[in-house]
C-alpha positions as semicolon CSV with decimal commas, in nm:
position;residue;x (nm);y (nm);z (nm)
1;X;3,713;1,691;-0,989
2;X;3,560;1,565;-0,662
3;X;3,480;1,919;-0,555
4;X;3,242;1,958;-0,847
5;X;3,085;1,615;-0,800
6;X;2,981;1,666;-0,439
7;X;2,754;1,967;-0,505
8;X;2,602;1,789;-0,807
9;X;2,522;1,479;-0,603
10;X;2,376;1,696;-0,327
11;X;2,153;1,878;-0,575
12;X;2,026;1,550;-0,719
13;X;1,940;1,406;-0,378
14;X;1,779;1,733;-0,270
15;X;1,539;1,715;-0,566
16;X;1,439;1,353;-0,511
17;X;1,103;1,330;-0,334
18;X;1,106;1,123;-0,019
19;X;0,797;0,919;0,054
20;X;0,746;0,819;0,414
21;X;0,685;0,447;0,449
22;X;0,343;0,344;0,567
23;X;0,304;0,224;0,922
24;X;0,061;-0,041;0,798
25;X;0,186;-0,402;0,830
26;X;0,194;-0,499;0,462
27;X;0,326;-0,835;0,351
28;X;0,359;-1,023;0,026
29;X;0,433;-0,899;-0,323
30;X;0,089;-0,795;-0,440
31;X;-0,265;-0,910;-0,384
32;X;-0,398;-1,150;-0,643
33;X;-0,083;-1,128;-0,856
34;X;0,284;-1,055;-0,780
35;X;0,359;-0,690;-0,842
36;X;0,001;-0,566;-0,787
37;X;-0,021;-0,232;-0,607
38;X;-0,267;-0,377;-0,353
39;X;-0,114;-0,592;-0,081
40;X;-0,233;-0,799;0,212
41;X;-0,213;-0,659;0,562
42;X;-0,113;-0,840;0,875
43;X;-0,219;-0,786;1,232
44;X;-0,124;-0,492;1,450
45;X;-0,303;-0,273;1,704
46;X;-0,483;-0,080;1,426
47;X;-0,566;-0,352;1,172
48;X;-0,680;-0,600;1,437
49;X;-1,028;-0,447;1,434
50;X;-1,072;-0,527;1,063
51;X;-0,939;-0,883;1,048
52;X;-1,182;-1,164;0,974
53;X;-1,130;-1,540;0,940
54;X;-1,342;-1,545;0,623
55;X;-1,174;-1,249;0,448
56;X;-0,836;-1,102;0,359
57;X;-0,749;-0,753;0,473
58;X;-0,601;-0,570;0,175
59;X;-0,458;-0,220;0,137
60;X;-0,458;-0,035;-0,196
61;X;-0,315;0,310;-0,269
62;X;-0,592;0,573;-0,262
63;X;-0,489;0,704;-0,603
64;X;-0,487;0,364;-0,773
65;X;-0,655;0,408;-1,109
66;X;-0,854;0,083;-1,112
67;X;-0,990;0,069;-0,757
68;X;-1,346;0,035;-0,885
69;X;-1,252;-0,268;-1,092
70;X;-1,074;-0,421;-0,790
71;X;-1,387;-0,377;-0,576
72;X;-1,617;-0,528;-0,839
73;X;-1,384;-0,820;-0,922
74;X;-1,318;-0,918;-0,560
75;X;-1,636;-0,816;-0,375
76;X;-1,418;-0,599;-0,149
77;X;-1,578;-0,383;0,120
78;X;-1,396;-0,065;0,226
79;X;-1,332;-0,070;0,601
80;X;-1,092;0,222;0,655
81;X;-0,846;0,473;0,506
82;X;-0,504;0,535;0,649
83;X;-0,160;0,657;0,538
84;X;-0,278;0,709;0,179
85;X;-0,428;0,359;0,152
86;X;-0,782;0,228;0,131
87;X;-0,826;-0,082;0,343
88;X;-1,063;-0,348;0,216
89;X;-1,206;-0,665;0,358
90;X;-1,203;-0,913;0,068
91;X;-1,410;-1,230;0,110
92;X;-1,222;-1,551;0,046
93;X;-1,371;-1,750;-0,238
């Protein structure tokens, strides 16, 4: 029985796509609302150049369907693209 299970498990794991984690320093559970695809970014050697005391640095997946709505609703300004994410500076209200 176990001999037939091992190849089946191997085949299932071989077909599962593996997404490399982003090197960006994300934190929190969504920007604006828990579970949102966009998330705040912390400070590291790369993001340091985009941080501002009057704005949040936010990363959203490049393929997010409602990026235009996010930009309009928040007044976000695109500052960079990296690792499949668009980085925005979002003014604090």
